[in-house]
Structures are given as C-alpha cells and as structure tokens.
N, C-alpha and C positions, 0 to 999 in steps of 0.2 A: 504494500500500500504506500503510495507516494505521500510526501509531506502535505501536498495540497489536499489529500483525502482525509488527513487526520482532523479530528475535532479539536478546535482551539480551546484552551483553558486559560482563564485569567485568574490569577491568585491575588486576592485583595487582603493586604496585611496592614498593620498599624497598631499603635498602642491603644490601651483601653480608652474607650470613649472618643476616639478620633473621628468617628463618623462612618465606619464601614457599612453598617446596616443601612444607614440613610442613603449612602451611595448606591448600594445594590438595589434598594427599593426604587430609586430614581431610574436605574438602568432597566429594571423590569417594566416600569410604567412608560418608558419613552423609547425603548428599542423596538420599534414597530417592524413586523415582518421577519424577525429573527427568533427562532425557537430557542429559548434559554432553559438551562437547568442550573440549579443552585445547590451547593453544599455549604451548610452553615456549621461551623465548629464552635461549640460553647465550652467554656472552662467551668465545669460544674455540672451537677446532675439535673438541674432544672433548666430547660431551654426557654429562652425569651425571644432571642433574635429570629429563630426559625418561625415562630408563631407570628411575629410582626410581618415577616416577608410573605408568609402564606396568606395573610389577610389582604394582600394586594395582588394576589395571583390573577393572571389574565390568560386568555386562550393561548398566547405564545409562550407562556410560562405557567402552566397549571399547577395546582397545589401538589400533585404527585411528582412533579419535577423538582420540588424543593425538599431536600433531604437534610435532616439535622443529625449531627454526630455529637452526642453529649457524654461520651464515655471517657473523656480526657482529651488532652491536647493532641491535635491531629498529627503533629510531628512525632509523637511517641506511640501512636496506635496505627501506623501505616499498614502493617500486614493484616491486623484484625478488623479495621474499620474502613480505612480509606480505599484500598484496592478493591475490596468487595463492593463498595459503593460505586466506584467508577465503573466496574464491570456491570453492575445493575443498570446504570444509566445507559450503558452501551446496548442494553436490551430493549430500551424504549422504542416504541413505534408510534409516531415518527421519531427518528433520532434527533437529539438537540443539535442546533447549529453552533452553539457556544455554551461552555460550562463556566460558571462563576464559582469560585471557592472563597468564602469568607473565613479566614483563620481566626482563632481566638486572639485576644489582645496580647497573650503571653506566648504565642507560638513563634518559633523560629522558622522562617520560610525555607531555609536551605535544605533541611532534611526532607521536607515535603517535595522539593524539586527533585531530589535524588530518587524519590519513589517513582517518578515518571520514566525512569530508566529500566523499570522492571519489564521483562519480556512480555508479560501478560497484557500490558497496556501501552507499551512504547510504540507499537505499530499502529495504534488506533487514536492516540491523543498526543497533543503537544502543548507545551506551556507558551501560549501566545504572548504573555507578559506578566510581570509582577508589579502591582500598583501598591505603593506604600502611602498611607495617609498619615500626616503629621499635624497635630494640633499646633497651629502657628503661635498661639498665645503661650502655650506651655513650653514650646521649644525656645521662643524668644526669652523666656524667663530662665533658661538654662537648666531645666529640670531633668532632661534626658539627653542633652548634648553637651558633655563636659568640654572644658577648655583643653584641647589636645596638647598645646604647648606646656601648660601648667602641669598636666599629668606626666608628660615626658620628663619635665624637670624634677618632679617628685620621685619618679622611678630611678632617675640617675642618682639621686641622693640616697635612696634606700630601695634596692631591688626587691626586698622581701615584702614591701607594702602592696596591698591590693587597693587601688584607688578608685576602682570602678564598681558601682553598685550593680546588682543583678538587673535592675530596670534599665540602666544605661546600656548594658550589653544587649538586652533585647532590642532596644531602640536602634542601636547601631547596626545590629545584624539585619534588621528589617530595611534600613536605609541601604546597606551594602548590597542587598539582594535585589533591589528595585530597578525597574526600567523607567518608571515615571513616579514622581513625588507629587501628591496632591496636598497643598497647604490648606487645611480646613479652618473654619472659624476665623477668617481674616478680619471680619468686622470687630471681633473681640480683641484681636491683636493690634489693629490699627496699622497704617502704612509703615510706621517705623518698626513695629513689632514684626510685620511680615518680612521686611528687608533683613532684620536681624536673624529671623528664623532661616531665611534663604542662605545667609552667610554661614550660619552654624552647620546646616545640613551639608552645604558644599564642602566645608572643612572635614566632615566625617565621611563623605562619599568617596569610594575608591576610584570613581571616574565621573566625568561631568554627567549630570542628570537633569532632564527637563523638570521644572517645578511649576505647577499651575495652581493658582488660587481657586478654591472651590467653596461656595457657601451652600449649606443645606444639601449637599450631594449633587448639585446641579452642574453636570459637566456633559458636554456633547460626547456620546458614545464613540463617535468616530475618532476622538482624540486618544482614547485608552483601550479600545478594542480593535483587533486587527493589526497589532504591532509586529507579529511574526518573529518574536524574539527567539523562539526555540530555546528557552532558558535552561532546559534540561541538558543541552549540549554546551552550555556556557558557564558551568559551575565555577571554574577556576577564576573567572572574572568577578565572582561574587563572594569575597572572603567573609569568614565568620569567626567570632571569638571561640566557637565550639568546633572548629575544624580539628581533626585529630582523632585518636582512638577512644577518648572518653565519651561517655553517654551524656545526652542532654536530659535533665530532669527539672522538675518544678518544685523542689523542696523549699525554695525561697519564697513560695507563694502559698496562700491558704484560701480556700473558698468554703463558705458556709451558706446554707439556705435557711432563711428565717420564715416560718409560717406566721403570717401577719393577721391579727384580728382586724375587724373593721375599725377605721380611724374616723375621728370626728370631722376632720377637714384636711385638705391638701397642705395648707400652710403649717399645720401642726406637724405633719410628717416631714416636710421639708426642713423644719427647724431641728428635728431629731437627727436627720441625716447630716445636716451641716455640723451639728455638734459631734457626731460620730467621726466625721472627717477631721475635725480640729483635734479631738482628744485621742483617737485611736489610729490616726494615719491611714485611713481606709482609702484605697485607690478607686474602687468602683462599686456602685450599687445599682442594680437594675431589677425590674420585676413589675408585679401588678399588685394593687391593693383595692379593697372595697371602701367606699366613703359613705358614711351614714346618710341615708336619705337620697342617695344618688343611684339611678338605675344603670349608669355607665361604669365600666371598669377603668381605673386610673392607671395608666402606664407611667412608670417612674424610671428615670435614667440619670445617674449622677456620676460625675468625674470629680473626685476630691470633694470640695465644698460647693461645686457648681451643680445645681439640681434642676432638671427639667422634668415637667410632668404634663400630661394631657389625657383627656378621656378618649379611649380608643375604640371601644365598642360596648354595646349593652351586655350585661350578664345574661346568659341564656336561662330560660325558665327552669330547666332541670339542672342548672349548674350551681354548685355551692359557692357562696360569696366568700371564698377563701383566698387570701392574698399570699404571695410568696415574694421575698426579696433575696436576690443572690448578692452576697457581700464578698468582695475580693480585696485582699491586702497582703502585705509582706508577712511572712510566716509568724514572726514574733509579735506582730501587732493584732492578729486576728484571734481573739479569744471568744468562743461562743457565748459564754455566760455574760461577759461585759457588753457584747453587742446586743444580745437580747435585752439586757437591762436598759440600754439606751433606746432601742427601737420600740420596745414594748414595756412602758413604765409599769411599775407594780400596780398602780391604780387601775390601769387598763386591763392588765392580766386578771386582777381580782374580779373585775366586772364580767369577765367572760364565763 
C-alpha cells in the first residue's frame, strides 16, 4: 500500500488545559466532507473529554467514530489499548479519511509515534503531523519553559543537581515532537505575552517551528491537517528527555475522582476550586456537577486557579444527578482526604 493510500493521523498534544478538546471539537464541526475518527486519551478512570466530543458528533464524525481510552496514558498502554483501537477503526465502513488523536495532558508524544512503526498498522496509517498546543499566558509566565541559559549555568556549577521539574520535561518533549505550535488563549496573554511565549518556545524547539495564535480552537483545518509529515519516519529529529533505555512513567502525577453532591451555585464551587489550586497546587480539575434547582448539567474545567464553567446539556430523566470531578496534580500535592475536604465541606456532606 503506497503512502498516498495510508490514512493520515494527526496527534494533538499539549499541557493540561491548553485547549485540545476545544480544538478537536472545532475540527469536527467545521471539517465538512471529510470523514473523521477521534481517539481521546484521558488521564484517569472517569472520561470527560470523550463525552464532550460525542455531544457534537455529526454525520462525518458519528459518535461510534469517537473512541475514549481511559485506562492510563496512551504512551504507556500502546500494545493493550492503542493498537487494538487503531485496528478497530480500520474496520469501519466507510473508513475514516482522517484520524485525530487527543493525548492526555501528561502524555509524551514520542512513544506514541514509535507505535506507528508496528507492522500491524504501519502499512495502513501514517502520522500526518503532531500539533502541540501551548497556553500562551502560562508559557509567557515561565511556568513550563525554563531559562535554558540559566539551567546550563547551574548544571556547570553542580552536575548532580536536577533543575528541571517533571512538568517542564513534559512540556519540552511535546514542543520537541511538534510540527506546528498553536498558541492558545492569546487574549489572556496579550500581545507582549504572546511574543514572549513565541521566544521561549523557539528557544526550546530543536528546529524552527511555525507558531499560530488560536482563540477558542478556531483554526482553519487546512493549516494543520494534510501536513504529510510522516512523523513516524522522522523520530531522530524529535528529541526527548526520555530517549534511552529507561521507561516512561507517571509516578510524578496523581489523579483522583471526587463524587460530587449537588452544589448550591456555580460561584460556590468555583471558589472551592480556586482555593484548592492556591492551597494544594492542583494542576487540573474537570468534570460535571449538578446545581440545585437547575435542570442542566454544569461542565467545569479548571487550569490552576482559572475556572471555566457552562451548562452543557439537560440531565436525562433516568439519569442520577451525580457529579464527578477529576483532580490532577503532582504526586505529593494530591491527597484524597484534603481534596474532598475542600470540594465537599463537612456541612454539605452532612446534609447528604
């Protein structure tokens, strides 16, 4: 089978809350005439992003073409989850014209690219491109793009020191693997912040990369689909902190799922999540909750102390009004008891 006959796959990577699901939802809704399939990888046992995407399914991307993998990071479950999923998509009739893969925010893209070299799928699919989303405001603040010169100076002074946090390594690996960078939330960063983010990413990238400002996932599909990168054949140009014989793991991160009782108001819940981010160094909160007196389900997504929420759909008549929030943080900061204490105050729990 020639390369032209292979189904192109676009890998969408990026740190927690950078806007991956929003981007893919935009592509589903605007890529007319192209049959899409989507693989969504959640970090945790309760899927949120997959359900969001299924809610906007269209004839060119029906709900059965949207597959959710919630058994762990896709880069660690290649043989058990990823390859069988790709093989299942190859059995669809009609076949998809293009496959989108949304990795978890903690995934390293390079191990996933290596999976495309497996004989079972290499002859049938190719990595059209890797799209890395970067929150321009966060990058401009230096949260996940350290000063390379300063780090090098410290290493020269003491080779035994480890100056890079796990989060910065994840961010740098995603940038190094990318074909295109999308700078998201440019409105929050402002022009100066966007330019600073561009400079920081350019300093980290192993080669010149196109960078595009994108608000609310609105980008022309022609800009990021159809790149023809064949990234599985270009691994040496995509260096990783985790190249070598050692295995990649996620012991640095912890995920818990909190079953949420009904809340009295969105504002009350937002205040709790903001407090959680300040006091427990939580990276990400996402999920659904029920609000007293409201027939609609409230979708909640938070990055650090920045919380966004909206009513996404009515609760079904036969559906329990039971909320769930997925909380992700660095290992030492995520303690189930203390997180429950903040999200579900004793007075609320006693009333249940």
